[in-house]
C-alpha positions as CSV (number, residue, x, y, z in Angstrom):
1,M,0.0,0.0,0.0
2,Y,1.2,3.5,-0.9
3,F,0.6,6.9,0.7
4,Y,1.9,10.0,-1.0
5,G,3.9,7.8,-3.2
6,R,5.7,6.0,-0.3
7,A,5.3,2.4,0.5
8,L,3.7,1.7,3.9
9,S,5.2,-1.0,6.0
10,K,3.0,-4.0,7.0
11,K,3.4,-2.9,10.7
12,F,2.1,0.6,9.8
13,Q,-0.8,-0.8,7.8
14,R,-1.9,-2.9,10.8
15,S,-1.7,0.1,13.1
16,H,-3.5,2.7,10.9
17,F,-6.7,2.9,9.0
18,L,-6.8,4.9,5.8
19,L,-10.1,6.8,5.2
20,Q,-10.8,7.9,1.7
21,K,-11.7,11.6,1.6
22,G,-13.6,11.7,-1.6
23,K,-13.6,10.3,-5.1
24,M,-10.2,8.7,-5.7
25,T,-8.1,10.9,-7.9
26,G,-4.7,10.0,-6.5
27,N,-2.9,8.7,-3.5
28,N,-3.3,11.9,-1.5
29,N,-7.0,11.5,-1.0
30,F,-6.8,9.6,2.2
31,I,-6.7,10.5,5.9
32,M,-4.6,8.3,8.1
33,I,-6.4,7.3,11.4
34,P,-4.5,5.5,14.0
35,K,-6.1,2.2,15.0
36,F,-7.1,2.2,18.7
37,D,-5.7,-0.7,20.7
38,G,-6.7,0.4,24.1
39,S,-3.7,2.7,24.7
40,N,-3.2,6.4,23.9
41,Y,-7.0,7.1,24.0
42,E,-6.5,10.9,24.2
43,Y,-4.7,11.1,20.9
44,W,-7.1,8.7,19.2
45,S,-10.2,10.5,20.5
46,I,-8.9,13.9,19.4
47,R,-8.2,12.6,15.9
48,M,-11.6,10.8,15.7
49,R,-13.5,13.9,16.9
50,T,-11.8,16.0,14.2
51,I,-12.6,13.5,11.5
52,L,-16.2,13.0,12.6
53,K,-16.7,16.8,12.6
54,G,-15.1,17.1,9.1
55,K,-17.4,14.4,7.8
56,G,-20.5,16.1,9.3
57,F,-21.1,13.3,11.8
58,W,-20.2,15.0,15.1
59,K,-23.7,16.6,15.7
60,I,-25.4,13.2,15.5
61,M,-22.8,11.8,17.9
62,E,-23.5,14.5,20.4
63,D,-27.3,14.6,20.0
64,G,-27.8,10.9,19.5
65,Y,-30.4,9.3,17.2
66,N,-33.7,7.9,18.3
67,D,-36.3,6.3,16.0
68,P,-39.5,8.3,16.0
69,K,-42.4,6.7,17.8
70,Y,-45.0,7.9,15.3
71,W,-43.3,7.6,11.9
72,N,-46.6,8.1,10.0
73,A,-47.3,11.4,11.7
74,L,-44.1,12.9,10.3
75,S,-44.0,15.2,7.2
76,V,-42.1,14.1,4.1
77,N,-39.3,16.5,5.1
78,Q,-39.1,15.3,8.7
79,K,-38.9,11.7,7.4
80,K,-36.1,12.6,5.0
81,D,-34.2,14.4,7.9
82,M,-34.7,11.3,10.1
83,E,-33.4,9.0,7.4
84,D,-30.4,11.2,6.8
85,N,-29.7,11.3,10.6
86,D,-30.0,7.5,10.8
87,M,-27.5,7.1,7.9
88,K,-25.1,9.5,9.5
89,N,-25.4,7.6,12.8
90,K,-24.6,4.3,11.1
91,L,-21.7,5.7,9.1
92,A,-20.2,7.3,12.2
93,L,-20.5,4.0,14.1
94,A,-18.9,2.1,11.2
95,L,-16.1,4.6,11.0
96,I,-15.3,4.3,14.7
97,Q,-15.6,0.5,14.7
98,S,-13.2,0.3,11.7
99,T,-10.5,1.9,13.7
100,L,-10.7,-0.5,16.6
101,F,-8.7,-3.7,17.0
102,E,-10.8,-6.8,17.3
103,I,-9.6,-7.5,20.8
104,L,-11.6,-4.5,22.0
105,F,-14.8,-6.2,20.9
106,S,-14.3,-9.2,23.3
């Protein structure tokens, strides 16, 4: 794997997650996120907060997402907003989980 034209070692690849920023137009369209192994939480959490804010996911992380009790009573725009928030919530969770070592799930 290459980043900015430089080969990344296997050790580095195991300890970092590369997040694509947008459509792939070259090697410089990725953000390196350190994998979280249970140590150095402060560094990892600052990086994750910045990335989640940059992706537009931080507000949903702060506010949380709850399924509406009365879906049929919502307007079309409210339903669209709820669906968008649900997607952002799922994407944020997937992003966070992708940076965790498997051992943290046990």
